[in-house]
C-alpha positions as CSV (number, residue, x, y, z in Angstrom):
1,M,7.2,69.9,6.9
2,A,4.0,69.7,4.5
3,K,2.9,67.6,2.7
4,N,3.2,68.5,-0.9
5,K,6.5,70.1,-1.0
6,L,9.4,68.0,-2.6
7,T,11.8,66.4,-0.2
8,P,15.3,67.5,-0.7
9,K,16.2,63.5,-2.1
10,Q,12.7,63.5,-4.0
11,Q,14.3,67.0,-5.7
12,I,17.0,65.5,-6.6
13,F,14.8,62.9,-7.9
14,C,13.2,64.9,-9.7
15,L,15.9,66.6,-11.6
16,E,17.6,63.1,-13.0
17,Y,14.4,61.9,-13.3
18,L,14.3,65.1,-16.3
19,K,17.8,63.9,-17.9
20,D,16.2,60.6,-19.1
21,M,13.4,59.7,-17.4
22,N,14.1,56.9,-16.3
23,G,13.0,56.5,-12.9
24,A,15.2,53.8,-11.5
25,R,18.5,55.3,-12.4
26,A,16.8,58.7,-11.0
27,A,16.2,56.8,-7.7
28,I,20.0,55.8,-7.6
29,A,21.1,58.7,-8.3
30,A,18.9,60.8,-5.5
31,K,20.7,57.8,-3.1
32,Y,17.3,55.8,-2.6
33,S,18.0,51.8,-2.3
34,K,19.4,49.8,-5.2
35,N,17.5,47.2,-4.5
36,T,14.1,48.7,-4.3
37,A,14.3,51.3,-7.2
38,R,12.2,50.9,-9.7
39,Q,9.1,50.4,-7.0
40,T,10.1,53.8,-5.1
41,A,10.6,55.4,-8.7
42,Y,7.0,54.6,-8.9
43,E,5.9,55.3,-5.6
44,I,7.6,58.9,-5.9
45,L,5.6,59.8,-9.7
46,T,2.5,58.3,-8.6
47,K,2.4,61.6,-6.0
48,P,0.5,64.7,-7.7
49,Y,2.8,67.3,-5.8
50,V,5.8,65.5,-7.6
51,Q,3.6,65.1,-11.0
52,E,2.8,69.2,-11.4
53,Y,6.6,69.5,-10.3
54,L,7.7,67.6,-13.4
55,T,5.6,68.9,-15.7
56,R,6.0,72.5,-14.6
57,Q,10.2,71.7,-15.6
58,L,9.1,70.3,-18.9
59,D,6.8,72.9,-19.7
60,K,9.5,75.4,-18.9
61,V,12.3,73.7,-21.4
62,T,9.3,73.6,-23.9
63,E,9.0,77.0,-23.5
64,K,12.6,77.5,-24.1
65,L,12.8,75.9,-26.9
66,E,9.7,77.7,-28.0
67,L,8.6,74.1,-29.2
68,D,5.0,73.2,-29.6
69,A,3.1,69.5,-30.3
70,E,2.2,70.6,-33.7
71,E,5.6,72.1,-34.7
72,V,7.6,68.7,-33.6
73,I,4.2,67.2,-35.5
74,G,4.5,69.1,-38.7
75,K,8.8,68.2,-38.6
76,V,8.0,64.3,-38.0
77,M,5.5,64.5,-41.0
78,V,8.3,66.5,-43.0
79,C,10.8,63.6,-42.7
80,R,8.3,61.1,-42.9
81,D,7.0,62.3,-46.1
82,R,10.6,62.5,-47.5
83,C,11.4,59.4,-46.7
84,L,8.8,57.8,-48.5
85,Q,9.4,59.8,-51.8
86,D,10.7,57.5,-54.7
87,L,13.9,59.1,-55.4
88,T,15.8,56.8,-55.8
89,P,15.7,53.8,-58.6
90,K,16.1,50.4,-58.0
91,V,19.1,48.8,-60.1
92,E,20.6,45.8,-61.0
93,K,22.4,43.4,-63.4
94,D,21.3,42.1,-66.8
95,P,22.6,38.8,-67.6
96,D,24.9,40.9,-70.3
97,G,26.2,42.8,-66.6
98,N,24.4,46.1,-67.5
99,W,23.2,48.2,-64.9
100,I,19.6,48.7,-65.3
101,E,16.5,50.4,-64.0
102,T,14.1,47.4,-62.3
103,G,11.2,50.5,-62.5
104,E,11.0,50.0,-59.2
105,F,12.5,52.7,-56.2
106,L,14.0,52.7,-53.0
107,F,12.7,54.1,-50.3
108,D,14.1,55.1,-46.0
109,S,11.6,52.4,-45.0
110,R,13.6,52.8,-41.5
111,G,12.9,56.6,-41.2
112,V,9.0,55.8,-42.3
113,L,8.3,53.5,-39.7
114,K,10.1,55.3,-36.6
115,A,8.1,58.6,-38.3
116,S,5.4,56.7,-38.1
117,E,5.7,55.5,-34.7
118,L,6.5,58.6,-33.0
119,L,3.2,59.8,-34.7
120,M,0.9,56.7,-33.5
121,R,2.5,57.4,-30.0
122,H,1.6,60.9,-30.1
123,L,-2.0,60.4,-30.9
124,G,-2.4,57.2,-28.3
125,L,-2.2,54.6,-31.0
126,L,0.6,52.6,-29.8
127,N,1.1,51.5,-25.9
128,D,3.9,49.6,-25.7
129,K,4.3,49.5,-21.9
130,L,3.7,46.9,-19.3
131,K,0.7,46.9,-17.8
132,L,0.5,44.6,-14.5
133,S,-2.8,43.4,-12.9
134,G,-3.1,41.3,-9.5
135,G,-0.7,43.6,-7.8
136,L,2.7,42.6,-9.3
137,N,3.6,46.3,-9.8
138,Q,2.9,46.5,-6.0
139,M,5.7,43.5,-5.3
140,S,9.3,43.6,-4.5
141,D,11.9,41.9,-6.7
142,E,11.8,39.1,-4.3
143,E,8.3,38.7,-4.0
144,L,7.9,38.8,-7.8
145,E,11.3,36.0,-8.2
146,A,8.8,34.5,-5.5
147,K,5.7,34.6,-7.9
148,I,7.5,33.5,-11.6
149,A,9.3,30.8,-9.4
150,E,5.9,29.4,-8.3
151,Q,4.5,29.6,-11.7
152,E,7.1,28.0,-13.3
153,R,6.6,25.2,-10.9
154,K,3.1,25.0,-12.0
155,R,4.0,25.0,-15.5
156,G,6.6,21.8,-14.7
157,A,4.2,19.9,-12.9
158,S,1.6,20.1,-15.4
């Protein structure tokens, strides 16, 4: 078999991964070990030929949906702008029990924040992925648990 060709299990992994971009779930669905699913997913996803395959598949989906980044960003911006509009006056009861406008306006802060988050991610201004150093991402779950326990023992001793 060619070195840069997907194995049948890798093909299943890729198809599963494209559903929700969850590597561990995709590895389990492709019948890799549950105990090492995260590590297996990492190893598969770092292979250049797998990355090329996934990119091609995503491009096909994008083309089929006739979407491009500019259009999606435009829609996010429209959503954000609508959420920012001062359309609803804030009202409260006065001491006599009458409803009066306060001069303030309500807006959809959650919509603004979510749209802003999407834009920031697209622009690379927000990266909430945990970056591990010192080879921690190469450890098995058991090795990582032992390392954590060792650190906790050291912390308790000081």
